[in-house]
C-alpha positions in Angstrom: 21.0 11.8 4.7 20.8 8.0 4.2 17.4 6.3 4.0 17.1 2.5 4.0 13.9 0.5 3.8 13.8 -3.2 5.0 11.1 -5.0 3.2 9.8 -8.5 2.6 9.5 -10.5 -0.7 8.0 -8.2 -3.2 5.7 -10.8 -4.6 3.9 -11.1 -1.2 4.7 -8.3 1.1 1.7 -5.9 1.0 2.9 -4.0 4.1 6.3 -3.4 2.5 4.8 -2.1 -0.7 3.0 0.8 1.0 6.0 2.8 2.3 8.1 1.8 -0.7 5.5 3.6 -2.9 5.5 6.6 -0.6 9.3 6.9 -0.9 9.1 6.6 -4.6 6.3 9.2 -4.8 8.4 11.6 -2.7 11.2 11.2 -5.1 13.6 10.1 -2.3 16.7 8.0 -2.9 16.9 5.1 -0.5 18.6 1.8 -0.1 16.6 -1.4 0.0 17.1 -4.6 2.0 14.8 -7.4 0.9 14.3 -10.3 3.2 12.9 -13.5 1.8 9.6 -14.4 3.4 8.2 -17.8 4.2 11.5 -19.3 5.0 12.7 -21.1 8.2 15.1 -18.3 9.0 12.8 -15.4 8.0 12.0 -14.3 11.5 15.6 -14.4 12.6 16.7 -12.4 9.5 14.0 -9.7 10.2 15.0 -9.5 13.9 18.5 -8.5 12.8 16.9 -5.2 11.8 13.4 -4.8 13.3 12.6 -4.9 17.0 9.0 -5.7 16.2 10.1 -8.8 14.2 8.1 -7.5 11.2 8.7 -5.7 8.0 8.8 -3.0 6.8 11.3 -0.9 8.8 12.8 2.5 7.8 16.2 3.7 8.8 16.9 7.4 8.6 20.5 7.9 9.3 20.2 5.1 11.9 16.9 6.3 13.3 14.3 3.5 13.2 10.6 3.8 12.2 8.5 0.7 11.9 4.9 -0.1 10.8 3.8 0.9 7.3 1.5 3.7 8.2 3.9 5.2 10.8 6.7 5.2 8.1 4.4 7.0 5.7 3.4 9.5 8.3 7.1 10.1 9.2 8.0 10.6 5.6 5.1 13.2 5.2 6.4 15.1 8.2 10.1 14.7 7.4 9.7 15.8 3.8 6.7 18.2 3.6 7.6 19.3 0.1 6.6 15.9 -1.1 2.9 16.6 -0.2 2.2 13.0 0.6 -1.2 14.0 2.2 -3.8 16.2 0.4 -3.5 19.9 1.0 -7.1 20.6 2.0 -7.8 20.0 5.7 -11.0 18.0 5.1 -9.5 15.9 2.3 -6.5 15.2 4.5 -8.8 14.1 7.3 -10.7 11.7 5.0 -7.4 10.4 3.6 -6.2 9.7 7.1 -9.5 8.0 8.0 -9.5 5.7 5.0 -5.8 4.9 5.5 -6.4 4.0 9.1 -9.4 1.9 8.1 -7.3 0.0 5.7 -4.5 -0.4 8.3 -6.8 -1.9 10.9 -9.6 -3.6 8.9 -10.6 -5.9 6.1 -9.4 -9.0 7.8 -11.5 -11.5 5.7 -10.0 -10.0 2.5 -6.5 -10.3 3.9 -7.1 -13.8 5.1 -8.7 -15.2 2.0 -7.0 -13.1 -0.7 -3.4 -12.6 0.2 -1.3 -10.4 -2.0 0.5 -12.2 -4.8 1.4 -9.8 -7.6 2.4 -12.6 -10.0 -0.7 -14.8 -9.8 -4.0 -14.7 -11.7 -6.5 -16.7 -9.6 -10.1 -15.9 -10.2 -12.3 -16.9 -7.3 -15.0 -19.4 -8.2 -17.0 -18.4 -5.1 -16.6 -15.3 -2.9 -17.8 -15.7 0.6 -20.0 -13.2 2.3 -17.3 -11.7 4.5 -15.0 -11.0 1.6 -17.8 -9.7 -0.5 -18.7 -7.2 2.3 -15.1 -6.1 2.4 -15.0 -5.6 -1.3 -18.2 -3.7 -1.3 -17.0 -1.4 1.5 -13.7 -0.7 -0.4 -15.6 -0.1 -3.6 -17.8 2.5 -1.8 -14.7 4.1 -0.1 -12.9 4.5 -3.4 -16.0 5.8 -5.2 -16.7 8.4 -2.4 -13.1 9.6 -2.4 -13.0 9.9 -6.1 -16.4 11.7 -6.3 -15.5 14.2 -3.6 -11.8 14.8 -3.9 -10.4 13.1 -7.0 -11.4 15.6 -9.7 -7.9 16.9 -10.2 -6.2 13.6 -11.1 -6.4 9.8 -11.3 -6.1 8.9 -7.7 -8.3 8.9 -4.6 -7.5 12.6 -3.8 -6.5 13.7 -7.2 -2.7 13.4 -7.0 -1.1 10.3 -5.5 -1.1 10.3 -1.6 -0.5 8.0 1.3 -4.1 6.8 0.9 -3.2 5.4 -2.5 -0.1 3.8 -1.0 -2.2 2.1 1.7 -4.7 0.8 -0.9 -2.2 -0.3 -3.6 -1.9 -3.8 -2.3 -5.7 -4.0 -2.3 -5.6 -3.0 -6.0 -3.4 -6.0 -6.7 -5.8 -8.3 -4.9 -8.7 -7.0 -6.9 -6.8 -7.9 -10.1 -5.4 -11.2 -8.8 -8.7 -12.6 -7.6 -11.0 -10.8 -10.1 -13.1 -9.2 -7.3 -16.2 -7.3 -8.4 -16.0 -3.5 -8.2 -17.7 -0.8 -10.2 -16.4 1.3 -13.1 -15.0 4.1 -10.9 -13.0 1.6 -8.9 -11.9 -0.3 -12.0 -10.5 2.9 -13.5 -8.8 3.7 -10.2 -7.1 0.2 -10.2 -5.9 0.8 -13.7 -4.4 4.1 -12.7 -2.5 2.5 -9.7 -1.2 -0.4 -11.8 -0.1 2.0 -14.5 2.3 3.9 -12.2 5.9 3.5 -13.0 6.7 2.6 -9.4 4.1 -0.2 -9.4 5.5 -1.5 -12.7 8.9 -1.5 -11.1 7.7 -3.4 -8.0 6.0 -6.1 -10.1 8.9 -6.4 -12.5 11.3 -6.9 -9.5 8.9 -9.5 -8.0 8.9 -11.3 -11.3 
């Protein structure tokens, strides 16, 4: 078995971080191909690997899977012993729901607060759209922690794909000093304290 993950620049590529963390959480060995983003030849370089013209892309012995959430789902099915989703059916349903909401939503936050794991840039003013996104994320995190997080430090106790999906958002909260409550602050600290997150940030640096 040979796994390879094609990713973008670690400083900026929020979508790449997600399956990268899932692979790390599953304890899987994998090769890494990092393509420098924001360069004139970036798209050409990505298209050498990815039919969608985007990163990330997973190779599993030559079989291609693209899109962050699809890669995470594939890893969960391919390696069930890794338990990348919560065990309980309702917790798993909520984890999938919040992951899908992250995957398809929060456009103002993405637009105005792009991921940059090496920057500290407090926002002097937060517009209403971003504030609404932050409030929704804060409520999601608090609800998951209250209902399902009692057994550990993450949204559903132990680390899951839901945490992988929200990890780039955690970096945004820190970079832009966005206002969240105590439960969410503690959650952000848990995510940033992970060995894999420290490894990602160190590599970006």
